[in-house]
N, C-alpha and C positions, 0 to 999 in steps of 0.2 A: 465810724464803727469798724472794728477789726473783723477780719474774716472769721475768727474763732467766735466772736460774739454773735455775728450774723448766723453762723451755723447753729449755735446753741438756741437762738430764738427760733430758727427754722425747725430744729428737732423738737422743741416744745410744742410748736404748732402742729407738726405732723403727728406726734404722739397723741395730742389732744383730739385731733381730727378723727383718728382711727379708734379712739376710745369709745366703747359702747355706751358709756355713761354721758357722753357729750350730747347736748340737746341739738335738735334739728336747726334751730336758729343760730346757735353758736357754730355749728358746722358750716352753715352758709357763709358766715362772716370769715371763718378760717379759710374757706375755699377761695374767697376773694383775695385775701391777704397772700395766700400761697401763689395764686395765679399772677398777682402783681410782681412777685419776685421771679416767677417762672418766665415772664415775658421781658424781663430787663435785658438790655442789649449787652451788658457785660457780665451778667451773673454766671455765664458758663465758665468764666475764668476762676471764680470761687469754687465752682463744682470740680473743675479739673484739678485744682491744687489740693482739694480735700478728699477726692474720691477714694484713694487707697487707705486713708486713715480712719474713715468712718466705720463704726462697728454696728450701728443701728440699721438693719436692712430696710426699714420703712423710709428712713431718711435717704439712704442710698438710692432706692427706687425713685423717690421724688426728684433727687438731683439728676438722675439719668433722664428724666423727662425734660430737663432744660436743654439737653443735647438734642432730644427729639424735636423740640420747637425750633432749635437752631438749624438742624438738618432740613426740616420741612420748609422753613420760610426764608432763611438767609444763606444757605449753603451755595457756594459758587457765585455769590452776588457782589462780593467785596464790600458788603455792608457791615461794618464794624468787626470784620473778621478777615484775616489774610489767608492766602493759600497755605503758607507755612503753619499757621495756627490750625487750619483744618487738618493738615497732615499730623500735627501734634495730637489733636483729639483722636483721630483715627488710630494712631499708634498706641496711645494711652489705653484706649478701650481694648485693643487686641492684647496688649501685654497684661493688663488687669485681668482679662479673661483667662489667659494662660496661667498666670501666677496663682489665681484664687479659684480656679474652676471647681476643684473637688470640695472646697469649703463653702462655696456660694449656695444660698437657697435657690431653688429652681426658678422662681419668678425673676430674681435678679439676673441669673445666668441667661435666661431666655430674652430678657429685655436688652442685655448687652449684645447678644448675637443679633437680635433684630436691628439694633442701631448700626452695627457693622454692615449688615446687608443693606440697610437704608442708605448708608454712605456709598456703598458700591453701586446702588441704583443711580446715584448722582454722578459718581466719579469714574466708573468703569465704562469703557476702556481708556478714555483720554487721560484722566488724571490718576488712574489706578490700574495700569495695564497688567500688573502681575497679581491681581486679586484672586483669580481662579488657581493659579499656580501656587499661591500662598496656602490656600485651603488644601489642595492636593498634597502639598509638602507636609502639612500637619498630619494628614491621614497616614502618610507613609513613615512618619517618625513616631517617637514615643507619645506624642500628643494625638494619637489616632482618634480617641473618643471626642476630643475637642473639634477636630477636623470634620468628623462625621456629623456632629451636632450642628456645626456651622453649615455644612453642605445641606442638611435637612432644612434649615432655615432658608437657605438660598432657594430651594425648590418651592417653599411655601410662600415666599415674599418677592423674590426677584422678578419672576415673570408677570406679576400683577400689572395690568395696564391701567395705572392710575394717572391722575392729572399732574402729579408732581414732576414729571419729566415730559419732554416733547415726544411726539410720535416718532420723529427721526431718531432720537436718542434711544427710544424704547426698542426700535427695530435693530439698531446697532448692538444694544445690550443682549437681546435674544440671539442674535447671530453669534456673539461671543460665547454665550451659554451653549448653544447648539454644537459649537466646535469642540466643546469639552466632553460631550456625552460619551463618545467611545472610550475615552480615557477613564471617565468616572465609572462606567459599567465594568471595565476591565479590573479596576481596583476593587470594586465591591465583590466581583466574582472571585478574585484572588483571595480576599479575606474569607469568603464563605468556604472555599476549599480548604484553606489552612486551618480554620477553626473546626471544621468537620473532622479533621484528622485527630483532634485531641479528645473527641467524644468516644465513649466506649462503643465497641462494635455491637451490631444487632444481636449477636449471640451471647454477649456478655451479660452476666448477672449483676455486674457492678454499675449501678445507676448513680454514680457519684455526681455531685453538683459541679457545675463549671466554676472556676474561680471567678471572683466578683468582676474583675476587669474584662475577662472574655465574655461573660454574660452580658455586661452592659454594652460592649462593642457589638455583639450579635444583635441585641435588641435595636441598637441605633442603626445598624446596617439595614434591617428590615423596615424600620420607620422611614429611613431615608429613601429606600427603594420604593416604598409605598407612595411617597410624595412624588418621586421621580416618575413612576409609571402613571400616576394620576395626571401629571402635567404633560407627559411626553406626546408631542404632536405625531400625527400619523406618518409623516415623512421620515421620522427617526426610529420607527419601530423595528427596522431591520437591524438595529444595534443590539437587540435582544436575541441572543443566539440560543441554540438548543442546549448547549453546554450550561448556560446560565439557568435555564429552566430545570435541567436535571439537578443542579445544585440546590435550587429552591425547594424542589420536591424531596430532596434528601432531608431537609429540615421539616417539611410537612409531615414526613413519616415518623418523626420523633414522637408525635402524639399517639402512636400505636405501640410504644415499647412494652408497657405492662400495666397492670392494675395499680401498681405501687409507683407509678411514674413520678419522676421529679417534677415539681411545679414549674421549674425553670424551663424544662423541655417543652411542657405544654404551652407555656407563654410564647416561646420562640416559634413553636409549630403554628400557633394561631396567627402570629404576626406574619409568618411566611405565607399563610393562606390568604391574608389580606392583600398581599402583593399579587397573587394569582387572580384574585377577584378584580383588582384594578385593570389587569390585562383583559379579562373577560368582558368587562363593561365597555371596552372600546369597540365601536361599531365597524371601524375600518382601519386599515393600515396599508403598508406596502404589500406587493405581491409575496415577498418573502415572509411576511407576517402570517399569511394563510397557512404556511407550513408550521409555524409556531402554534397556531390554534389547534391544528391536528395533534401536535405533540401534547398540548394541554388536555385535549380530549382523551388521548391514550393514557396519560398519567393519572387523570382523575378517575378513570374507570379501572385502571390497574389498582389504585388505592381502594376503590370500592370492592373489587374482587378479593383483595387481601383481607378486608374486614369480614366479608361474607364467608370466606373459606376458613377463617379462624373461628367463626361462629361466636364472636364475642361482642356483638353489637351493644348488649346491655352493659358491658363492662367499660365501654369507651366513654370518655368524658363527654357530657352533653354539649358543651361548648364546641367541641371538635365536630360532633355530628351535625350540629346546627350550621356550622361554617361549611362543611362538606356538602350538605344539602343545598345551601345557597349557591355554591359553585356549580353544582349539577343543574340547578334551576336556570342560572345565567347561561350556561352552555346551551341548553335547549331553547330558551326563550330568544336569545340573540343570534346564535350561530348554528341553528339546526340545519339550514341549507348547506352550510360549509362542511359539517361533520357527517351528514348522512351519506356522503359518497365514500366514506371510509369503509373498507372491507369488513371491519369488525363491528360495524354499527349494529347489526342484528343481535350480536352477542351482548353488546352494551345495553340494548333495550331489555334483554333478559335480566341482566345484572340490576338494572334500574328497577325492574318489577320486583325482584327478590329483596332488594334494599328497601323498597317502599313497604312491602308486606311485613318484613321483620320489624318495622318500626310501629306497626299498627298495634 
């Protein structure tokens, strides 16, 4: 049977499997047939040859699962696959992602990025020493969005301590990731500053929308930063400097622009507040991180003061107020002993009282 015939049979099976009219019994049968192909020792070759030519996203997603099985069970084992073939798979996935990123449906794009990171878990640093530099290169070039999406996937999946790699390799992998954190934070901070410069000033009445690419990049920066802060170990919190916090709060304040605020700005503002929340839930950090907490304290209550002085609490988006209230709650529940030494603490209690009363 030719590869074309095999793919046609697979496509028919996949389409029937996902058809809502297909009976439960028939789906069970199709599931067994598809799994039999999925676990074939050479089926990945058919998938690799056909990946770029397939137009059916359901079939594409299914074929990508063959690579997932391969990576999980036979990667670096020399079992029916050579090192050169592994590199070919890796490179094919990367180039396919780059070439088709904008036209891919999201679940295909996410699966490919997940596969690339799964390979990195197995290969980096011994067999893929330039993995991180490759991603950072993407971010700094025209493929910025691709690099940021990949970096987000890295923080979601790479640090997971699963049984697919040895403890020794896991520690080596995390060491490599830790070494990249200062560079990653500098790049993200640089993007935040650059993109803030293209926004209208606070005094401007021109609340124009961001262009599509800038908006998507900003969204992905904050999604990436959210995952980064969530994972960041206490020993690395000193990499978060005051300048970065100021930049994040510049975007937090986008939510206060006006009653006719652009929904893009509100979205970015809420995502930036999620990053602040990830920092506040950390129970501890380096000694330098204590200074950052005081900065967060000052910024949050400066924001509260602005809202109260403008006397426009009822005009602010409810999502924004809900998130701000959560930040204040975390600040007092987790870090009260740290912030009550601040000379402005009594004033902040007064602001908190006014903020609470105005919402009643």
